[in-house]
C-alpha positions as CSV (number, residue, x, y, z in Angstrom):
1,X,100.6,124.0,-91.7
2,X,97.6,122.3,-93.5
3,X,96.2,121.1,-89.9
4,X,96.1,124.6,-88.8
5,X,93.1,125.4,-91.1
6,X,91.2,122.5,-89.3
7,X,92.4,123.4,-85.7
8,X,92.3,126.9,-85.9
9,X,88.6,127.1,-86.9
10,X,87.6,124.3,-84.5
11,X,89.1,126.2,-81.6
12,X,87.7,129.4,-82.6
13,X,84.3,127.8,-82.7
14,X,84.7,126.3,-79.3
15,X,86.2,129.5,-77.9
16,X,83.1,131.5,-79.3
17,X,80.7,128.9,-77.9
18,X,82.4,129.2,-74.5
19,X,82.0,133.0,-74.4
20,X,79.5,134.4,-71.9
21,X,75.9,134.8,-73.7
22,X,75.8,138.5,-72.7
23,X,79.0,139.3,-74.8
24,X,77.3,140.1,-77.9
25,X,80.3,141.7,-79.8
26,X,82.8,139.2,-78.9
27,X,82.0,136.4,-81.1
28,X,82.4,138.4,-84.3
29,X,86.0,139.6,-83.2
30,X,86.7,136.0,-82.5
31,X,85.5,134.9,-86.0
32,X,87.1,137.6,-87.8
33,X,90.6,136.7,-86.2
34,X,90.3,133.0,-87.1
35,X,89.0,134.1,-90.6
36,X,91.8,136.5,-91.1
37,X,94.4,133.9,-90.4
38,X,92.7,131.3,-92.4
39,X,92.8,133.8,-95.3
40,X,96.4,134.4,-94.8
41,X,97.3,130.7,-94.6
42,X,95.1,129.9,-97.7
43,X,97.0,132.6,-99.7
44,X,100.4,131.2,-98.6
45,X,99.3,127.7,-99.4
46,X,98.4,128.7,-102.8
47,X,101.4,130.8,-103.4
48,X,104.0,128.3,-102.1
49,X,102.7,125.3,-104.2
50,X,105.6,124.2,-106.5
51,X,103.9,123.6,-109.9
52,X,107.2,122.5,-111.2
53,X,107.4,119.7,-108.7
54,X,103.7,119.0,-108.9
55,X,102.3,116.2,-107.1
56,X,101.0,116.3,-103.2
57,X,102.8,119.0,-101.2
58,X,102.7,119.9,-97.7
59,X,101.9,116.4,-96.5
60,X,101.7,115.2,-92.9
61,X,100.0,112.1,-91.6
62,X,98.6,111.2,-88.3
63,X,97.2,107.8,-87.3
64,X,93.7,108.5,-86.2
65,X,92.1,104.9,-86.1
66,X,95.0,102.4,-86.9
67,X,93.0,99.2,-86.7
68,X,91.2,100.0,-89.7
69,X,93.5,102.2,-91.5
70,X,92.1,105.7,-90.9
71,X,94.6,108.7,-90.8
72,X,94.4,112.4,-90.9
73,X,96.8,112.4,-93.9
74,X,96.7,115.9,-95.4
75,X,98.5,117.5,-98.4
76,X,97.6,119.7,-101.3
77,X,97.8,119.3,-105.0
78,X,97.0,121.9,-108.0
79,X,93.4,121.0,-107.7
80,X,92.9,121.3,-103.8
81,X,95.1,124.6,-103.3
82,X,92.9,126.8,-105.5
83,X,89.9,125.2,-103.3
84,X,91.7,126.1,-100.1
85,X,92.2,129.8,-101.2
86,X,88.5,130.2,-102.1
87,X,87.5,128.9,-98.7
88,X,89.7,131.5,-97.1
89,X,88.3,134.3,-99.4
90,X,84.7,133.4,-98.7
91,X,84.9,133.0,-95.1
92,X,86.8,136.1,-94.4
93,X,84.2,138.1,-96.7
94,X,81.5,136.1,-94.9
95,X,82.1,137.1,-91.4
96,X,82.6,140.9,-92.3
97,X,79.0,140.6,-94.2
98,X,77.8,139.1,-90.9
99,X,78.9,142.1,-88.7
100,X,75.5,143.1,-87.5
101,X,74.1,139.7,-86.6
102,X,72.6,140.2,-83.2
103,X,70.5,137.3,-82.9
104,X,72.2,134.6,-80.7
105,X,75.6,135.8,-82.4
106,X,77.5,133.4,-80.1
107,X,75.8,130.3,-81.6
108,X,75.7,131.6,-85.1
109,X,79.4,132.3,-85.4
110,X,80.4,128.9,-83.7
111,X,78.3,127.0,-86.0
112,X,79.9,129.0,-88.8
113,X,83.6,128.2,-87.8
114,X,82.5,124.6,-87.5
115,X,81.3,124.6,-91.0
116,X,84.4,126.3,-92.1
117,X,86.6,123.7,-90.2
118,X,84.8,120.8,-92.3
119,X,85.1,122.7,-95.6
120,X,89.1,123.0,-95.2
121,X,89.1,119.4,-93.8
122,X,87.5,118.2,-97.1
123,X,90.0,120.1,-99.2
124,X,93.2,119.0,-97.4
125,X,92.7,115.5,-96.4
126,X,94.1,112.6,-98.4
127,X,92.1,109.8,-96.3
128,X,88.6,108.8,-97.7
129,X,87.4,108.0,-94.3
130,X,88.3,111.6,-93.0
131,X,87.2,113.3,-96.2
132,X,83.9,111.7,-95.6
133,X,84.0,112.8,-91.8
134,X,84.8,116.4,-92.7
135,X,82.1,116.3,-95.6
136,X,79.5,115.9,-93.1
137,X,81.1,118.4,-90.5
138,X,80.5,121.0,-93.3
139,X,77.1,120.0,-94.1
140,X,75.2,119.5,-91.0
141,X,75.7,123.0,-89.4
142,X,73.7,124.4,-92.7
143,X,70.5,122.9,-90.8
144,X,70.6,125.2,-87.9
145,X,72.2,128.2,-89.8
146,X,69.2,128.3,-92.1
147,X,66.6,127.0,-89.5
148,X,67.4,129.5,-86.9
149,X,68.8,132.6,-88.8
150,X,67.1,132.2,-92.1
151,X,64.0,133.6,-93.7
152,X,61.6,132.5,-96.4
153,X,60.2,129.3,-95.3
154,X,63.5,128.4,-93.4
155,X,61.9,125.4,-91.8
156,X,61.0,123.8,-95.1
157,X,64.3,124.9,-96.8
158,X,66.7,123.6,-94.1
159,X,64.8,120.3,-93.7
160,X,64.7,119.8,-97.5
161,X,68.5,120.6,-97.7
162,X,69.2,118.0,-94.9
163,X,67.2,115.3,-96.5
164,X,68.6,115.5,-100.0
165,X,72.1,115.9,-98.7
166,X,71.9,113.0,-96.1
167,X,70.4,110.9,-98.9
168,X,73.5,111.6,-100.9
169,X,75.8,111.0,-98.2
170,X,74.4,107.4,-97.6
171,X,75.3,106.7,-101.0
172,X,78.8,107.8,-100.4
173,X,79.2,105.8,-97.3
174,X,77.9,102.5,-98.7
175,X,80.3,102.9,-101.6
176,X,83.2,104.1,-99.7
177,X,82.9,100.8,-97.5
178,X,82.3,98.6,-100.6
179,X,85.6,100.4,-102.1
180,X,87.5,99.9,-98.8
181,X,86.9,95.9,-98.5
182,X,87.3,95.4,-102.2
183,X,90.7,97.2,-102.2
184,X,91.9,94.7,-99.3
185,X,94.8,96.9,-98.0
186,X,93.3,98.0,-94.4
187,X,93.5,101.6,-95.4
188,X,91.4,104.4,-96.4
189,X,94.4,106.4,-97.7
190,X,93.5,107.7,-101.0
191,X,97.0,107.6,-102.2
192,X,97.3,104.0,-101.2
193,X,93.6,103.0,-102.5
194,X,94.6,104.8,-105.9
195,X,97.6,102.1,-106.2
196,X,95.6,99.3,-104.9
197,X,93.0,99.8,-107.5
198,X,89.7,97.7,-107.6
199,X,88.1,95.1,-110.1
200,X,86.8,96.9,-113.3
201,X,83.3,95.6,-112.6
202,X,83.4,96.9,-109.2
203,X,84.6,100.2,-110.5
204,X,81.8,100.5,-112.8
205,X,79.3,99.9,-110.3
206,X,80.7,102.3,-107.6
207,X,81.4,105.1,-109.9
208,X,77.8,106.5,-110.6
209,X,77.1,106.0,-106.8
210,X,79.9,107.9,-105.8
211,X,79.1,110.6,-108.7
212,X,75.4,111.0,-107.7
213,X,76.1,110.9,-103.8
214,X,78.5,114.0,-104.4
215,X,76.5,115.3,-107.3
216,X,73.6,115.9,-104.9
217,X,75.7,118.7,-103.0
218,X,77.1,119.9,-106.5
219,X,73.5,120.7,-107.5
220,X,73.4,118.2,-110.1
221,X,70.0,117.7,-112.0
222,X,67.4,116.2,-111.2
223,X,68.6,116.3,-107.5
224,X,69.2,120.1,-107.5
225,X,65.9,121.5,-106.1
226,X,67.0,121.8,-102.4
227,X,69.7,124.2,-103.6
228,X,67.5,127.4,-104.7
229,X,65.3,127.0,-101.6
230,X,68.5,126.9,-99.3
231,X,70.1,129.6,-101.0
232,X,66.9,131.9,-100.4
233,X,66.3,130.8,-96.9
234,X,69.7,131.2,-95.8
235,X,71.2,134.4,-94.0
236,X,73.6,136.2,-96.3
237,X,76.8,134.8,-95.3
238,X,75.7,131.5,-95.3
239,X,74.3,131.6,-98.7
240,X,77.9,133.1,-99.8
241,X,79.2,129.9,-98.1
242,X,76.5,127.7,-99.5
243,X,76.9,128.6,-103.1
244,X,80.5,129.7,-103.0
245,X,82.1,126.9,-101.3
246,X,79.8,123.9,-100.1
247,X,78.8,123.1,-103.6
248,X,82.1,122.9,-104.9
249,X,82.8,120.1,-102.3
250,X,80.5,117.8,-104.3
251,X,82.3,118.7,-107.4
252,X,85.7,118.2,-105.7
253,X,84.5,114.8,-104.4
254,X,83.7,113.7,-107.8
255,X,87.3,114.5,-109.0
256,X,89.1,113.2,-106.1
257,X,87.2,110.1,-105.2
258,X,85.1,109.1,-108.3
259,X,87.8,109.8,-111.1
260,X,90.9,109.5,-109.4
261,X,90.1,106.0,-107.5
262,X,87.7,104.4,-110.2
263,X,89.1,105.5,-113.4
264,X,87.7,102.6,-115.3
265,X,84.4,103.4,-113.8
266,X,84.9,107.2,-114.9
267,X,85.7,106.1,-118.4
268,X,82.6,104.1,-118.6
269,X,80.0,106.4,-117.4
270,X,81.0,110.1,-117.7
271,X,79.4,110.3,-121.0
272,X,76.1,109.9,-119.6
273,X,76.9,112.3,-116.9
274,X,78.3,114.8,-119.4
275,X,74.8,114.8,-121.0
276,X,73.1,115.5,-117.5
277,X,75.6,118.2,-117.0
278,X,74.3,120.0,-120.2
279,X,70.8,119.8,-118.8
280,X,72.1,121.4,-115.9
281,X,73.4,124.4,-117.8
282,X,70.1,124.9,-119.8
283,X,67.7,123.9,-117.3
284,X,69.1,126.2,-114.6
285,X,69.6,129.0,-117.0
286,X,66.0,128.8,-118.2
287,X,64.7,128.5,-114.6
288,X,66.8,131.7,-113.4
289,X,65.0,133.4,-116.6
290,X,61.6,133.0,-115.2
291,X,62.3,134.0,-111.5
292,X,61.4,137.5,-109.7
293,X,63.2,137.1,-106.6
294,X,67.2,138.0,-106.7
295,X,67.8,135.2,-104.4
296,X,66.1,132.8,-106.5
297,X,67.8,134.2,-109.8
298,X,71.3,133.6,-108.3
299,X,70.1,130.1,-107.0
300,X,68.9,129.1,-110.3
301,X,71.9,130.5,-112.0
302,X,74.3,128.5,-109.6
303,X,72.7,125.3,-110.7
304,X,73.6,126.4,-114.4
305,X,77.0,127.4,-113.5
306,X,77.8,124.4,-111.8
307,X,76.6,122.5,-114.8
308,X,79.6,124.0,-116.6
309,X,81.7,122.5,-113.9
310,X,80.1,119.0,-114.3
311,X,80.8,119.6,-118.1
312,X,84.5,120.2,-117.7
313,X,84.9,117.2,-115.6
314,X,82.6,115.1,-118.1
315,X,84.7,116.0,-120.9
316,X,87.7,113.8,-119.7
317,X,90.1,116.2,-121.3
318,X,93.1,118.4,-119.7
319,X,91.5,121.5,-121.0
320,X,88.1,120.8,-120.0
321,X,89.0,119.8,-116.4
322,X,91.3,123.0,-116.0
323,X,88.1,124.8,-117.0
324,X,86.0,122.9,-114.3
325,X,88.7,123.7,-111.3
326,X,88.7,127.3,-112.4
327,X,85.2,127.4,-112.9
328,X,84.6,126.2,-109.3
329,X,86.9,129.1,-108.0
330,X,85.4,131.6,-110.3
331,X,81.8,130.8,-109.7
332,X,82.6,130.6,-105.8
333,X,83.8,134.2,-105.8
334,X,81.0,135.5,-108.1
335,X,78.2,134.0,-106.2
336,X,79.7,135.1,-103.1
337,X,79.6,138.8,-104.4
338,X,76.2,138.4,-105.8
339,X,74.9,137.3,-102.3
340,X,76.8,139.8,-100.3
341,X,75.1,142.6,-102.6
342,X,71.5,141.2,-102.3
343,X,72.2,141.3,-98.4
344,X,73.0,144.9,-99.0
345,X,70.0,145.7,-100.7
346,X,67.6,143.7,-98.7
347,X,68.9,145.0,-95.3
348,X,67.6,148.5,-96.6
349,X,64.7,147.8,-98.7
350,X,63.5,144.7,-96.9
351,X,62.5,143.1,-100.5
352,X,64.4,141.2,-103.1
353,X,61.8,141.5,-105.9
354,X,63.4,142.6,-109.0
355,X,60.4,144.7,-110.3
356,X,60.2,146.7,-107.2
357,X,63.6,148.5,-108.2
358,X,64.5,151.0,-110.9
359,X,67.3,153.6,-111.4
360,X,69.4,152.1,-108.5
361,X,72.7,153.3,-110.2
362,X,71.8,156.8,-109.3
363,X,70.8,155.9,-105.7
364,X,73.3,153.6,-104.6
365,X,76.4,154.0,-107.0
366,X,79.0,152.2,-105.4
367,X,76.4,149.1,-104.7
368,X,75.5,149.2,-108.3
369,X,79.0,149.3,-109.8
370,X,79.8,146.1,-107.8
371,X,76.6,143.9,-108.5
372,X,76.9,144.9,-112.2
373,X,80.4,143.6,-112.2
374,X,79.2,140.2,-110.5
375,X,76.6,140.0,-113.3
376,X,78.9,140.5,-115.8
377,X,81.3,137.9,-114.3
378,X,78.3,135.5,-114.6
379,X,77.5,136.0,-118.1
380,X,81.1,135.6,-119.0
381,X,82.5,139.1,-119.9
382,X,86.2,138.7,-121.2
383,X,88.6,140.0,-118.7
384,X,86.6,138.2,-115.7
385,X,87.4,134.7,-114.7
386,X,84.2,133.4,-115.6
387,X,85.1,134.0,-119.3
388,X,88.3,132.1,-119.0
389,X,86.8,129.2,-117.1
390,X,83.8,128.8,-119.4
391,X,86.1,129.0,-122.5
392,X,88.2,126.1,-121.1
393,X,85.1,124.1,-120.5
394,X,83.5,124.4,-123.9
395,X,86.9,123.8,-125.5
396,X,87.2,120.7,-123.6
397,X,83.6,119.5,-124.3
398,X,84.0,120.3,-128.0
399,X,86.8,117.8,-128.3
400,X,84.7,114.8,-126.7
401,X,81.2,115.8,-127.7
402,X,80.8,118.7,-130.1
403,X,77.0,118.7,-130.2
404,X,76.7,118.7,-126.4
405,X,79.0,121.9,-126.4
406,X,76.7,123.4,-128.6
407,X,73.8,122.8,-126.5
408,X,75.6,123.9,-123.4
409,X,76.6,127.3,-125.3
410,X,72.7,127.8,-125.3
411,X,73.0,128.4,-121.5
412,X,75.5,131.1,-122.1
413,X,73.0,132.9,-124.4
414,X,70.1,132.6,-121.9
415,X,72.3,133.8,-119.0
416,X,73.3,137.0,-120.6
417,X,69.4,137.4,-121.1
418,X,68.5,137.4,-117.6
419,X,71.7,139.2,-116.3
420,X,71.0,141.8,-118.8
421,X,67.4,142.2,-118.3
422,X,67.9,142.3,-114.5
423,X,70.5,144.9,-114.7
424,X,68.6,147.0,-117.0
425,X,65.3,146.9,-115.0
426,X,67.3,147.3,-111.4
427,X,70.0,149.9,-112.0
428,X,68.9,152.2,-115.1
429,X,65.7,154.1,-115.8
430,X,63.7,156.5,-113.5
431,X,64.2,156.1,-109.6
432,X,61.7,154.6,-107.9
433,X,60.1,157.3,-105.4
434,X,60.3,155.2,-102.3
435,X,64.0,154.2,-102.6
436,X,65.3,157.3,-103.4
437,X,66.6,157.9,-100.0
438,X,68.5,154.6,-99.4
439,X,72.0,154.8,-98.3
440,X,74.6,153.6,-100.5
441,X,77.0,150.4,-99.5
442,X,79.1,151.4,-96.5
443,X,82.9,150.8,-96.0
444,X,82.7,147.4,-94.7
445,X,80.3,146.2,-97.5
446,X,82.2,148.2,-100.2
447,X,85.6,146.7,-99.1
448,X,83.7,143.1,-99.4
449,X,82.7,143.9,-102.9
450,X,86.0,145.2,-104.0
451,X,88.0,142.1,-102.5
452,X,86.0,139.8,-104.4
453,X,85.8,141.8,-107.5
454,X,89.9,142.0,-107.5
455,X,89.7,138.1,-107.4
456,X,87.6,138.1,-110.6
457,X,89.6,140.7,-112.4
458,X,93.0,138.9,-111.2
459,X,92.2,135.4,-112.3
460,X,90.5,136.8,-115.4
461,X,93.3,138.9,-116.8
462,X,95.9,136.3,-115.6
463,X,94.2,132.9,-115.5
464,X,97.3,131.3,-116.1
465,X,98.3,132.2,-112.4
466,X,95.8,129.4,-111.3
467,X,95.6,127.2,-114.4
468,X,99.4,126.6,-114.2
469,X,99.0,124.9,-110.9
470,X,95.6,122.9,-111.8
471,X,97.5,121.7,-114.9
472,X,100.1,119.9,-113.4
473,X,97.5,117.9,-111.3
474,X,95.0,117.3,-114.2
475,X,97.4,115.7,-116.5
476,X,98.5,112.8,-114.5
477,X,95.2,112.4,-113.2
478,X,93.6,112.0,-116.7
479,X,96.6,110.0,-117.8
480,X,95.7,107.4,-115.2
481,X,92.1,107.4,-116.6
482,X,93.1,107.3,-120.0
483,X,91.9,110.6,-121.2
């Protein structure tokens, strides 16, 4: 079943690219069909994961490069199955948001499918070489998607993104080869490498290399500067995938490769990276507070919220790690919702300046309700999934480093400040005369918003639905580390 995520989207991308150039509408329908099947499969994988049995499930293996021990070994656990579900949700809504793309739609949707195939690949493979391969497949289409279909300094932003992420990839590649040769088992299989182990000195040297390499994509401070620029320049659906899913690849890599394969290195270094995660939270929140462009606000907010993920990972506690993975899902849905709604208003008003809007709740009520719910999820309102995730992260961090947890809570207060200020300024007060005839979100746009809001409510009101699965994988992971 898990191979289907990769093959389906690769075949869909190839089929779209093979369509005649004058078939303008066909690419979106092929992409929607692939995204719909991916969504259904992702729900099935999440639903059938047996939390009582735990461990890796739905495993299959295919020898790819036997002489050097590379395989397409796939499987999911309680950490990766929520990420598979997140990817399915975001690509489905992303295709719907892209419905009106009319500039080279064949190439656009083909690249989108390639990106998603790589993303699914990272979350389902259990081979280190294959993980790195799909990691690159997921990242590289961003250059063209932003450079061709983007806006706002798109050439600069796409090049900056690629330069930063390739620098991170070089670190991962070097550390991966050192790990492979040091293990001495002629295999890149993650489960076999975990059993083989590495010398404690090697683990302490490699862990920060892996952490920074993956952390660049996770928006880790101070290597985060590519991220807000990339968010702003990208077209709407690409922003949704960029912030909603791709940044999670970095955090997932830290857990799956850094902590799982190098537990001694994790124990030695994570105190340092926990402190840097707190900087992420506070710096990102202060930066968002200073922005006047909606996309820049969300871009820096993503840096701050990914800081919570890194805090939960750095806490090295079961509660904190549960919160980190739940936050990865929650932030992915919330930021996809944010960017989808920014696309709605930009398509009508052709501006993202916050000061240009006032009284939008009277002009566009459906759009306003959905956007405000996204904002409330961002500031951690109880009943929405962001609250449960952040609460778990702070509970775990308090067990490890109470003062850092207190500093991290400052980020929550700052987030509430810029979100409430944005909501009050944009949606309430007198209606700006030039916008009084704007049309509200249509059925397609509203459906996207309702679906994403439903996910925030479902896992906010019943977080155990996801945390129960996460927990059964986090406990043995941290037992191996000694946390």
